[in-house]
DSSP file (Angstrom, degrees, kcal/mol; ACC not computed):
  #  RESIDUE AA STRUCTURE BP1 BP2  ACC     N-H-->O    O-->H-N    N-H-->O    O-->H-N    TCO  KAPPA ALPHA  PHI   PSI    X-CA   Y-CA   Z-CA
    1    1 A X              0   0    0      0, 0.0     2,-0.3     0, 0.0     0, 0.0   0.000 360.0 360.0 360.0 122.4  -55.2    0.0    5.6
    2    2 A X        +     0   0    0      2,-0.0     2,-0.3     0, 0.0     0, 0.0  -0.773 360.0 177.5-108.1 152.5  -52.1   -2.2    4.9
    3    3 A X        -     0   0    0     -2,-0.3     2,-0.4     2,-0.0     0, 0.0  -0.988  11.9-160.9-151.0 152.5  -49.4   -1.6    2.4
    4    4 A X        -     0   0    0     -2,-0.3     2,-0.4     2,-0.0    -2,-0.0  -0.999   8.7-176.0-136.7 135.5  -46.2   -3.4    1.4
    5    5 A X        -     0   0    0     -2,-0.4     2,-0.4     2,-0.0    -2,-0.0  -0.986   6.0-162.2-132.7 145.3  -43.3   -1.9   -0.6
    6    6 A X        +     0   0    0     -2,-0.4     2,-0.3     2,-0.0    -2,-0.0  -0.969  12.4 169.2-126.6 142.8  -40.1   -3.5   -1.9
    7    7 A X        -     0   0    0     -2,-0.4     2,-0.5     2,-0.0    -2,-0.0  -0.973  32.5-122.8-149.1 136.7  -36.9   -1.9   -3.0
    8    8 A X        -     0   0    0     -2,-0.3     2,-0.5     2,-0.0    -2,-0.0  -0.702  23.8-160.0 -83.5 127.7  -33.5   -3.3   -3.8
    9    9 A X        -     0   0    0     -2,-0.5     2,-0.6     2,-0.0    -2,-0.0  -0.941   2.0-156.5-109.6 122.3  -30.7   -1.8   -1.7
   10   10 A X        -     0   0    0     -2,-0.5     2,-0.7     2,-0.0    -2,-0.0  -0.878   4.3-161.3-100.8 117.5  -27.2   -2.2   -3.1
   11   11 A X        -     0   0    0     -2,-0.6     2,-0.2     0, 0.0    -2,-0.0  -0.877  11.4-149.7-101.8 115.0  -24.5   -1.9   -0.4
   12   12 A X        -     0   0    0     -2,-0.7    78,-0.1     1,-0.1     3,-0.1  -0.491  22.7-103.4 -81.3 149.3  -21.1   -1.1   -2.0
   13   13 A X        -     0   0    0     76,-0.3     2,-0.3    -2,-0.2    -1,-0.1  -0.305  42.3-101.0 -65.3 156.3  -17.9   -2.3   -0.4
   14   14 A X        -     0   0    0     76,-0.0     2,-0.4    75,-0.0    75,-0.1  -0.593  35.4-157.2 -77.7 140.0  -15.9    0.2    1.5
   15   15 A X        +     0   0    0     -2,-0.3     2,-0.3    73,-0.1    25,-0.2  -0.970  20.3 159.2-120.0 135.8  -12.8    1.6   -0.3
   16   16 A X  E     +A   39   0A   0     23,-2.3    23,-2.3    -2,-0.4     2,-0.4  -0.968  11.1 177.4-152.0 137.7   -9.9    3.2    1.4
   17   17 A X  E     +A   38   0A   0     -2,-0.3     2,-0.3    21,-0.2    21,-0.2  -0.961  13.8 155.6-140.6 124.6   -6.3    3.8    0.2
   18   18 A X  E     -A   37   0A   0     19,-2.0    19,-3.4    -2,-0.4     2,-0.4  -0.991  14.2-173.8-146.4 141.0   -3.7    5.6    2.4
   19   19 A X        -     0   0    0     -2,-0.3    17,-0.2    17,-0.2    -2,-0.0  -1.000  21.5-125.7-139.1 136.8    0.0    5.4    2.3
   20   20 A X        -     0   0    0     15,-0.4     3,-0.1    -2,-0.4    14,-0.0  -0.187  10.5-137.6 -72.1 171.5    2.6    7.0    4.7
   21   21 A X  S    S+     0   0    0      1,-0.2    81,-1.9    80,-0.1     2,-0.3   0.437  78.7  14.1-111.1  -1.3    5.5    9.1    3.5
   22   22 A X  E     -b  102   0B   0     79,-0.3     2,-0.3    57,-0.0    81,-0.2  -0.983  55.7-173.6-160.2 167.0    8.3    7.7    5.7
   23   23 A X  E     -b  103   0B   0     79,-2.1    81,-2.8    -2,-0.3     2,-0.4  -0.977  17.5-142.6-161.1 162.4    9.2    4.9    8.0
   24   24 A X        -     0   0    0      7,-1.8     2,-2.6    -2,-0.3     4,-0.3  -0.773   8.0-163.6-134.7  88.7   12.0    3.8   10.3
   25   25 A X        +     0   0    0     -2,-0.4     7,-0.2     1,-0.2     6,-0.1  -0.390  43.6 131.6 -74.6  71.1   12.9    0.1   10.3
   26   26 A X  S    S-     0   0    0     -2,-2.6    -1,-0.2     4,-0.4     6,-0.1   0.109  75.5-110.4-110.8  21.6   14.9    0.1   13.6
   27   27 A X  S    S+     0   0    0      1,-0.1    -2,-0.1    -3,-0.1     4,-0.1   0.774  83.8 120.3  59.5  32.3   13.2   -2.9   15.2
   28   28 A X  S    S-     0   0    0     -4,-0.3    -1,-0.1     2,-0.3     3,-0.1   0.263  85.0-112.6-103.3   9.0   11.3   -1.0   17.9
   29   29 A X  S    S+     0   0    0      1,-0.2     2,-0.5     2,-0.0    -4,-0.1   0.648  88.3 106.6  68.9  16.3    7.9   -2.2   16.6
   30   30 A X  S    S-     0   0    0     -6,-0.2    -4,-0.4     1,-0.1    -2,-0.3  -0.978  98.3 -20.6-126.6 118.9    6.9    1.3   15.5
   31   31 A X  S    S+     0   0    0     -2,-0.5    -7,-1.8     1,-0.1    -1,-0.1   0.833  86.5 141.3  54.7  38.3    6.9    2.0   11.8
   32   32 A X        +     0   0    0     -7,-0.2     2,-0.4    -9,-0.1    -1,-0.1   0.640  61.3  47.8 -82.5 -15.5    9.2   -0.9   11.0
   33   33 A X  S    S-     0   0    0     -9,-0.1     2,-0.6     2,-0.1    34,-0.2  -0.977  72.9-142.6-128.3 138.3    7.4   -1.9    7.8
   34   34 A X  B     +F   66   0C   0     32,-3.0    32,-2.5    -2,-0.4     2,-0.3  -0.898  42.1 133.9-101.6 118.0    6.3    0.4    4.9
   35   35 A X        -     0   0    0     -2,-0.6   -15,-0.4    30,-0.2    30,-0.1  -0.983  51.6-104.7-157.5 152.4    3.0   -0.6    3.4
   36   36 A X        -     0   0    0     -2,-0.3     2,-0.6   -17,-0.2   -17,-0.2  -0.376  28.2-126.7 -70.4 155.0   -0.2    1.0    2.2
   37   37 A X  E     +A   18   0A   0    -19,-3.4   -19,-2.0    -2,-0.1     2,-0.4  -0.942  41.6 176.2-101.2 122.0   -3.5    0.8    4.2
   38   38 A X  E     +A   17   0A   0     -2,-0.6     2,-0.3   -21,-0.2   -21,-0.2  -0.958  20.9 173.0-135.2 145.2   -6.1   -0.6    1.8
   39   39 A X  E     +A   16   0A   0    -23,-2.3   -23,-2.3    -2,-0.4    50,-0.1  -0.984  69.6  21.3-144.4 142.1   -9.8   -1.7    1.9
   40   40 A X  S    S+     0   0    0     -2,-0.3    49,-2.6     1,-0.2    50,-0.4   0.867  90.8 120.4  75.5  36.9  -12.0   -2.6   -0.9
   41   41 A X  E     +C   88   0B   0     47,-0.2     2,-0.3    48,-0.1    -1,-0.2  -0.883  33.4 178.9-129.5 160.9   -9.3   -3.5   -3.5
   42   42 A X  E     +C   87   0B   0     45,-1.5    45,-3.4    -2,-0.3    47,-0.0  -0.889  63.1  45.3-146.4 178.2   -8.3   -6.5   -5.6
   43   43 A X  E    S-     0   0B   0     -2,-0.3     2,-0.3    43,-0.2    -1,-0.1   0.925  80.7-177.9  45.6  53.7   -5.6   -7.3   -8.2
   44   44 A X  E     +     0   0B   0     16,-0.3     2,-0.3    42,-0.2    42,-0.2  -0.587  19.6 175.3 -89.1 140.4   -3.1   -5.5   -6.0
   45   45 A X  E     -C   85   0B   0     40,-2.3    40,-2.2    -2,-0.3     2,-0.4  -0.971   5.0-174.0-142.8 130.8    0.6   -4.9   -6.8
   46   46 A X  E     +CD  84  59B   0     13,-2.5    13,-2.1    -2,-0.3     2,-0.3  -0.992   7.8 179.2-130.1 126.9    3.0   -2.9   -4.7
   47   47 A X  E     -CD  83  58B   0     36,-2.7    36,-2.2    -2,-0.4     2,-0.4  -0.959  15.3-158.1-132.6 145.6    6.6   -2.1   -5.7
   48   48 A X  E     -CD  82  57B   0      9,-2.2     8,-2.8    -2,-0.3     9,-1.2  -0.982  12.5-169.9-120.9 135.2    9.5   -0.2   -4.3
   49   49 A X  E     -CD  81  55B   0     32,-2.8    32,-2.3    -2,-0.4     6,-0.2  -0.941  17.3-129.1-124.1 145.5   12.4    1.2   -6.4
   50   50 A X    >   -     0   0    0      4,-2.1     3,-2.1    -2,-0.3    30,-0.1  -0.244  45.1 -86.7 -81.1-178.1   15.7    2.7   -5.3
   51   51 A X  T 3  S+     0   0    0      1,-0.3    -1,-0.1    28,-0.2    29,-0.1   0.643 129.1  56.5 -68.7 -13.3   16.9    6.1   -6.6
   52   52 A X  T 3  S-     0   0    0      2,-0.1    -1,-0.3     0, 0.0    -2,-0.0   0.399 120.6-107.3 -94.8   1.7   18.5    4.4   -9.7
   53   53 A X    <   +     0   0    0     -3,-2.1     2,-0.4     1,-0.3    -2,-0.1   0.584  68.9 149.3  85.6  10.1   15.1    2.9  -10.6
   54   54 A X        -     0   0    0      1,-0.1    -4,-2.1     2,-0.0     2,-0.5  -0.637  52.4-120.0 -79.7 129.0   16.1   -0.7   -9.6
   55   55 A X  E     +D   49   0B   0     -2,-0.4    -6,-0.2    -6,-0.2     3,-0.1  -0.579  41.1 165.6 -67.0 119.4   13.1   -2.8   -8.4
   56   56 A X  E     +     0   0B   0     -8,-2.8     2,-0.3    -2,-0.5    15,-0.2   0.493  61.4  23.3-118.2  -8.1   14.0   -3.7   -4.8
   57   57 A X  E     +D   48   0B   0     -9,-1.2    -9,-2.2    13,-0.1    -1,-0.3  -0.965  58.8 169.7-158.5 141.3   10.7   -5.0   -3.4
   58   58 A X  E     +D   47   0B   0     -2,-0.3     2,-0.3   -11,-0.2   -11,-0.2  -0.965   4.8 162.3-154.4 139.0    7.5   -6.4   -4.9
   59   59 A X  E     -D   46   0B   0    -13,-2.1   -13,-2.5    -2,-0.3     7,-0.0  -0.991  31.8-162.3-150.4 157.1    4.3   -8.0   -3.5
   60   60 A X  S    S+     0   0    0     -2,-0.3     2,-0.6   -15,-0.2   -16,-0.3   0.195  71.5  98.7-116.8   9.8    0.8   -8.8   -4.5
   61   61 A X    >   -     0   0    0      1,-0.1     3,-1.6   -15,-0.1   -16,-0.0  -0.889  62.4-154.2-101.5 118.4   -0.2   -9.4   -0.8
   62   62 A X  T 3  S+     0   0    0     -2,-0.6   -24,-0.2     1,-0.3    -1,-0.1   0.680  95.6  56.2 -67.5 -15.5   -1.9   -6.4    0.8
   63   63 A X  T 3  S+     0   0    0    -26,-0.1     2,-0.4     2,-0.0    -1,-0.3   0.510  92.8  84.3 -91.7  -5.7   -0.7   -7.6    4.3
   64   64 A X    <   +     0   0    0     -3,-1.6     2,-0.2   -31,-0.0    -5,-0.1  -0.830  56.0 177.1-103.9 136.5    3.0   -7.6    3.3
   65   65 A X        -     0   0    0     -2,-0.4     2,-0.4   -30,-0.1   -30,-0.2  -0.775  36.3 -86.7-129.2 173.0    5.1   -4.5    3.4
   66   66 A X  B     -F   34   0C   0    -32,-2.5   -32,-3.0    -2,-0.2    -9,-0.1  -0.694  25.2-162.0 -84.3 130.7    8.7   -3.6    2.9
   67   67 A X        -     0   0    0     -2,-0.4    -1,-0.1   -34,-0.2     3,-0.1   0.309  50.6 -99.5 -95.8   6.9   11.0   -4.0    5.8
   68   68 A X  S    S+     0   0    0      1,-0.3     7,-3.1   -34,-0.1     2,-0.3   0.669  86.7 112.1  86.5  17.2   13.8   -1.7    4.5
   69   69 A X  E     -G   74   0D   0      5,-0.3     2,-0.4   -13,-0.1    -1,-0.3  -0.867  45.7-164.3-122.2 159.7   16.1   -4.5    3.2
   70   70 A X  E >  S-G   73   0D   0      3,-2.7     3,-1.4    -2,-0.3   -13,-0.1  -0.973  82.2  -6.8-139.9 125.3   17.2   -5.6   -0.2
   71   71 A X  T 3  S-     0   0    0     -2,-0.4     3,-0.1     1,-0.3    -1,-0.1   0.883 130.1 -58.4  54.8  40.5   18.9   -9.0   -0.7
   72   72 A X  T 3  S+     0   0    0      1,-0.2     2,-0.4     0, 0.0    -1,-0.3   0.609 116.8 110.6  67.6  14.5   18.9   -9.5    3.1
   73   73 A X  E <  S-G   70   0D   0     -3,-1.4    -3,-2.7     0, 0.0    -1,-0.2  -0.936  77.8-102.1-117.9 145.9   21.0   -6.3    3.6
   74   74 A X  E     -G   69   0D   0     -2,-0.4    -5,-0.3    -5,-0.2     2,-0.2  -0.433  35.1-130.3 -62.9 126.6   19.7   -3.0    5.2
   75   75 A X        -     0   0    0     -7,-3.1     3,-0.1    -2,-0.2    -1,-0.1  -0.554  32.2-103.4 -75.3 146.6   19.0   -0.4    2.5
   76   76 A X        -     0   0    0     -2,-0.2    27,-0.1     1,-0.1    -1,-0.1  -0.271  40.5 -87.6 -72.7 157.4   20.6    2.9    3.3
   77   77 A X  S    S+     0   0    0     25,-0.1     2,-0.3    28,-0.0    27,-0.2  -0.310  81.8  83.7 -54.6 141.4   18.7    5.9    4.6
   78   78 A X  E    S- E   0 103B   0     25,-1.9    25,-3.1    -3,-0.1     2,-0.4  -0.965  76.7 -40.6 154.8-168.0   17.2    8.0    1.8
   79   79 A X  E     - E   0 102B   0     -2,-0.3     2,-0.3    23,-0.2    23,-0.2  -0.774  47.4-178.9 -97.5 134.1   14.4    8.5   -0.6
   80   80 A X  E     - E   0 101B   0     21,-2.4    21,-2.6    -2,-0.4     2,-0.4  -0.901  22.9-123.3-128.8 157.4   12.7    5.6   -2.5
   81   81 A X  E     -CE  49 100B   0    -32,-2.3   -32,-2.8    -2,-0.3     2,-0.3  -0.824  22.3-164.2-102.6 138.9    9.9    5.4   -5.0
   82   82 A X  E     -CE  48  99B   0     17,-2.9    17,-2.0    -2,-0.4     2,-0.3  -0.916   4.2-170.8-119.9 153.4    6.7    3.4   -4.6
   83   83 A X  E     -CE  47  98B   0    -36,-2.2   -36,-2.7    -2,-0.3     2,-0.4  -0.992   3.8-175.5-141.8 134.6    4.2    2.3   -7.1
   84   84 A X  E     -CE  46  97B   0     13,-3.1    13,-2.8    -2,-0.3     2,-0.4  -0.990   4.6-178.6-131.2 137.0    0.8    0.7   -6.5
   85   85 A X  E     +CE  45  96B   0    -40,-2.2   -40,-2.3    -2,-0.4     2,-0.3  -0.992  17.2 147.4-131.8 145.1   -1.8   -0.7   -8.8
   86   86 A X  E     - E   0  95B   0      9,-2.2     9,-3.1    -2,-0.4     2,-0.6  -0.978  47.1-104.3-164.0 166.0   -5.2   -2.2   -7.9
   87   87 A X  E     -CE  42  94B   0    -45,-3.4   -45,-1.5    -2,-0.3     2,-0.6  -0.916  33.8-135.4-101.7 121.0   -8.8   -2.6   -8.9
   88   88 A X  E  >> -CE  41  93B   0      5,-2.9     4,-2.1    -2,-0.6     5,-0.6  -0.669  10.1-155.6 -77.3 118.8  -11.1   -0.4   -6.9
   89   89 A X  T  45S+     0   0    0    -49,-2.6   -76,-0.3    -2,-0.6    -1,-0.1   0.640  89.9  52.7 -75.1 -13.8  -14.1   -2.6   -5.9
   90   90 A X  T  45S+     0   0    0    -50,-0.4    -1,-0.2   -78,-0.1   -49,-0.1   0.916 124.2  24.2 -85.7 -50.0  -16.4    0.4   -5.5
   91   91 A X  T  45S-     0   0    0      2,-0.2    -2,-0.2     0, 0.0     3,-0.1   0.603  96.5-135.4 -90.3 -12.9  -15.8    1.9   -9.0
   92   92 A X  T  <5 +     0   0    0     -4,-2.1     2,-0.3     1,-0.2    -3,-0.2   0.811  63.3 126.6  59.3  33.9  -14.7   -1.4  -10.6
   93   93 A X  E   < - E   0  88B   0     -5,-0.6    -5,-2.9    -7,-0.0     2,-0.4  -0.919  65.0-116.0-121.8 146.5  -11.8    0.5  -12.2
   94   94 A X  E     - E   0  87B   0     -2,-0.3     2,-0.3    -7,-0.2    -7,-0.3  -0.655  35.8-169.0 -80.1 137.3   -8.0   -0.1  -12.2
   95   95 A X  E     - E   0  86B   0     -9,-3.1    -9,-2.2    -2,-0.4     2,-0.4  -0.943  10.2-161.2-126.3 144.7   -6.1    2.6  -10.5
   96   96 A X  E     + E   0  85B   0     -2,-0.3     2,-0.3   -11,-0.2   -11,-0.2  -0.992  10.2 178.5-128.1 138.3   -2.4    3.4  -10.3
   97   97 A X  E     - E   0  84B   0    -13,-2.8   -13,-3.1    -2,-0.4     2,-0.3  -0.980   1.2-179.6-136.3 148.7   -0.6    5.6   -7.8
   98   98 A X  E     + E   0  83B   0     -2,-0.3     2,-0.3   -15,-0.2   -15,-0.2  -0.976  14.1 134.9-144.6 157.4    3.0    6.5   -7.3
   99   99 A X  E     - E   0  82B   0    -17,-2.0   -17,-2.9    -2,-0.3     2,-0.3  -0.944  42.2 -87.7-174.9-168.1    5.1    8.6   -4.9
  100  100 A X  E     - E   0  81B   0     -2,-0.3     2,-0.3   -19,-0.3   -19,-0.2  -0.860  26.6-164.4-124.5 159.8    8.2    8.7   -2.8
  101  101 A X  E     - E   0  80B   0    -21,-2.6   -21,-2.4    -2,-0.3     2,-0.6  -0.956  18.0-127.7-139.4 157.7    9.0    7.7    0.8
  102  102 A X  E     -bE  22  79B   0    -81,-1.9   -79,-2.1    -2,-0.3     2,-0.7  -0.935  12.6-154.9-111.1 121.6   11.8    8.5    3.2
  103  103 A X  E     -bE  23  78B   0    -25,-3.1   -25,-1.9    -2,-0.6     2,-0.5  -0.863  19.0-164.8 -91.7 119.9   13.6    5.6    4.9
  104  104 A X        -     0   0    0    -81,-2.8     2,-0.4    -2,-0.7   -79,-0.2  -0.911   8.3-167.8-112.4 129.1   15.0    6.9    8.1
  105  105 A X        -     0   0    0     -2,-0.5     2,-0.1   -81,-0.1   -81,-0.0  -0.968  21.5-126.1-118.3 132.8   17.6    5.1   10.1
  106  106 A X              0   0    0     -2,-0.4   -81,-0.0     1,-0.1   -82,-0.0  -0.448 360.0 360.0 -71.0 143.0   18.5    6.2   13.7
  107  107 A X              0   0    0     -2,-0.1    -1,-0.1     0, 0.0    -2,-0.0   0.489 360.0 360.0 -67.8 360.0   22.2    6.8   14.4
């Protein structure tokens, strides 16, 4: 007795969003750049603001992160605000996230 069955299987892309809470751009190749870890997103925008609300970094490239400088000068140690928006490819919805980070400089 033979039988054949067909079923459509939809494989969704993987989605992942993770962002650290601090970094130390001291040129030791460890935590020198601040950026989210993302998979399964599109229409990406990533921004960093100083404590006065001034935009000091912006990118639409998921591979580019902030190196702790503004206008080619080292930004001081302290707390900064980040904002990310993207389209989640699994849910097909636009999502926005925001938070703060600590830029740490070694003495």
